[in-house]
TIGU-342773 format. One record per residue (C-alpha): z, x, y; residue in one letter. Coordinates in steps of 0.1 Angstrom, whole numbers. Layout:
# residues N
NODE|z|x|y|resn
NODE|Z|X|Y|A
...
# end
This chain:
# residues 164
NODE|z|x|y|resn
NODE|771|-191|-914|M
NODE|745|-196|-943|P
NODE|710|-194|-933|R
NODE|693|-229|-937|I
NODE|656|-227|-947|D
NODE|632|-248|-926|W
NODE|617|-280|-941|T
NODE|579|-287|-941|K
NODE|583|-313|-914|P
NODE|603|-288|-893|Q
NODE|576|-263|-898|Q
NODE|551|-289|-889|L
NODE|567|-298|-857|L
NODE|567|-260|-847|A
NODE|530|-256|-856|L
NODE|523|-286|-833|R
NODE|540|-270|-805|L
NODE|524|-238|-811|Y
NODE|490|-257|-809|C
NODE|496|-277|-779|Q
NODE|518|-253|-757|L
NODE|500|-222|-739|P
NODE|515|-190|-755|F
NODE|536|-183|-723|G
NODE|554|-216|-727|Q
NODE|565|-210|-761|L
NODE|604|-203|-749|H
NODE|635|-217|-754|Q
NODE|637|-231|-720|R
NODE|606|-254|-722|N
NODE|616|-290|-722|P
NODE|596|-298|-753|D
NODE|609|-272|-774|I
NODE|644|-283|-765|I
NODE|635|-321|-775|T
NODE|622|-312|-809|V
NODE|654|-284|-816|A
NODE|675|-312|-807|T
NODE|658|-337|-828|A
NODE|659|-314|-859|I
NODE|693|-299|-855|N
NODE|679|-263|-847|R
NODE|684|-242|-816|T
NODE|657|-239|-788|P
NODE|654|-203|-797|S
NODE|650|-208|-833|A
NODE|622|-233|-827|V
NODE|608|-211|-802|A
NODE|605|-181|-824|M
NODE|592|-200|-852|K
NODE|562|-214|-830|A
NODE|557|-178|-822|C
NODE|552|-169|-859|N
NODE|523|-190|-860|F
NODE|510|-171|-829|A
NODE|515|-139|-850|S
NODE|490|-153|-876|L
NODE|462|-165|-852|D
NODE|436|-142|-851|P
NODE|421|-157|-820|A
NODE|451|-150|-797|I
NODE|453|-117|-778|K
NODE|492|-119|-771|Q
NODE|511|-117|-804|K
NODE|543|-134|-814|G
NODE|569|-122|-838|L
NODE|559|-101|-865|G
NODE|586|-114|-890|N
NODE|568|-144|-906|V
NODE|581|-160|-937|S
NODE|558|-168|-967|R
NODE|564|-203|-958|A
NODE|548|-203|-922|D
NODE|521|-179|-937|R
NODE|513|-205|-965|A
NODE|514|-236|-938|L
NODE|491|-217|-916|W
NODE|467|-210|-946|D
NODE|466|-246|-953|E
NODE|461|-253|-916|F
NODE|431|-230|-918|Q
NODE|418|-247|-948|E
NODE|421|-283|-937|D
NODE|432|-285|-902|S
NODE|427|-322|-899|E
NODE|451|-332|-927|T
NODE|478|-307|-916|I
NODE|475|-318|-880|A
NODE|479|-353|-892|D
NODE|511|-342|-910|S
NODE|520|-330|-878|A
NODE|519|-356|-858|E
NODE|535|-377|-885|T
NODE|563|-354|-882|A
NODE|565|-357|-845|Y
NODE|563|-395|-847|Q
NODE|591|-396|-872|E
NODE|615|-371|-859|V
NODE|609|-357|-824|A
NODE|600|-388|-804|V
NODE|631|-402|-789|K
NODE|634|-440|-787|K
NODE|635|-450|-752|E
NODE|656|-477|-737|A
NODE|636|-510|-738|A
NODE|619|-518|-705|P
NODE|622|-550|-692|T
NODE|598|-574|-701|I
NODE|579|-597|-676|E
NODE|566|-630|-684|K
NODE|529|-632|-685|P
NODE|512|-653|-660|T
NODE|477|-655|-678|G
NODE|466|-652|-713|P
NODE|492|-633|-737|T
NODE|466|-619|-759|E
NODE|432|-601|-756|S
NODE|407|-588|-781|I
NODE|399|-550|-777|R
NODE|377|-528|-795|E
NODE|383|-490|-793|V
NODE|365|-461|-810|K
NODE|392|-436|-820|T
NODE|393|-407|-841|R
NODE|422|-396|-865|R
NODE|443|-369|-853|V
NODE|423|-372|-819|Q
NODE|454|-366|-798|S
NODE|462|-333|-816|F
NODE|427|-320|-815|F
NODE|423|-330|-778|R
NODE|457|-315|-765|K
NODE|447|-282|-785|T
NODE|412|-278|-772|V
NODE|424|-286|-736|L
NODE|453|-260|-738|I
NODE|429|-235|-752|S
NODE|403|-239|-724|Y
NODE|429|-242|-697|G
NODE|424|-279|-693|N
NODE|388|-276|-683|Q
NODE|353|-280|-699|C
NODE|344|-247|-719|A
NODE|308|-251|-711|I
NODE|306|-264|-673|S
NODE|341|-256|-660|G
NODE|348|-293|-650|L
NODE|384|-295|-643|K
NODE|389|-333|-648|L
NODE|405|-336|-684|P
NODE|399|-375|-684|E
NODE|362|-368|-686|L
NODE|364|-342|-711|I
NODE|357|-353|-748|I
NODE|372|-327|-769|A
NODE|350|-333|-801|S
NODE|319|-322|-780|H
NODE|331|-286|-782|I
NODE|321|-287|-819|I
NODE|285|-296|-810|R
NODE|284|-272|-783|C
NODE|293|-242|-805|F
NODE|277|-250|-835|S
NODE|243|-249|-823|R
# end
């Protein structure tokens, strides 16, 4: 069977998995890996190995992944190190376009009150990617206080804490 090169969106999906799953969960039986593998017509084993390739490039991780990293993986990792926000945004876009399966439409109930409301919410670009990555990295707790209530943790505060 001929070898099929990984496309950039496929690599981005593997990088996203690496950043958002603890190292010990980068295996072929992980439901998130299976979902991505199915969506991109790869085996769960191949997707898990691709995610582990990024671990072997990460100097911050004590456990290492596989050592046989492609030039394309190394190039993407270097891009991620140079401009993590843009690469994270691209990874989220790839996930939205490829990996998220359309769920059956839920039954819609008739509204009983006003059908519209105005809301203003402050959001940051790529916040969900960054937040999940920070929470996974610190065991779903605050890096400073040890607070274990993720809903109260604001991931961007880590930048202020460690840049002083």
